[in-house]
C-alpha positions, 0 to 999 in steps of 0.5 A: 500500500502506497504511503501516499494519499491524494493532494490538490496541485495547489497544495503539492506546489506550496510544498515544494516551494516551502521545501527550497524549490522556486519557480524558474520561469512559468511556461505556457498553460499551466506548466511551471519550471521549478529549480533546486540546487543540486536537483535538475529542473522539474516541471510542474504540469498541473492546474491548481485545483487538480487532484493529484493521486498516490501514483503521481504523488510518488513520481514527484517525490522521486524527482523533488525529494518531496516527503509525505509529511510535507504535505502534512503541513498544510491542513485543508481550509475549514469552511466559515459559518455565515452569520445569521441575517438577524446579526445584520438588522442592527445596521443604520442603512438609509431606508425609504419610506413612503412619507419622504418627498421624491426627486 
């Protein structure tokens, strides 16, 4: 069984950048050429929202030195609860009344 799960491409790229990789240049579309001293350049060719599976994560790790623990640093964003509408009822907004003069 693989030690890799799945991760969004933006999370993988963020982990690579935190590990010291830099974006050397951006090619056409989603292709980014990453560079790190002592390693050959790596072409990261994923759109940010793409889900990367275990086999591809293992392949990326082979070429970049990425470890599964590098991805654990970035927990999934938590959804925030919306404020109830009553929260906004105390705000003072100008209201239109039938008693006001029209222009």
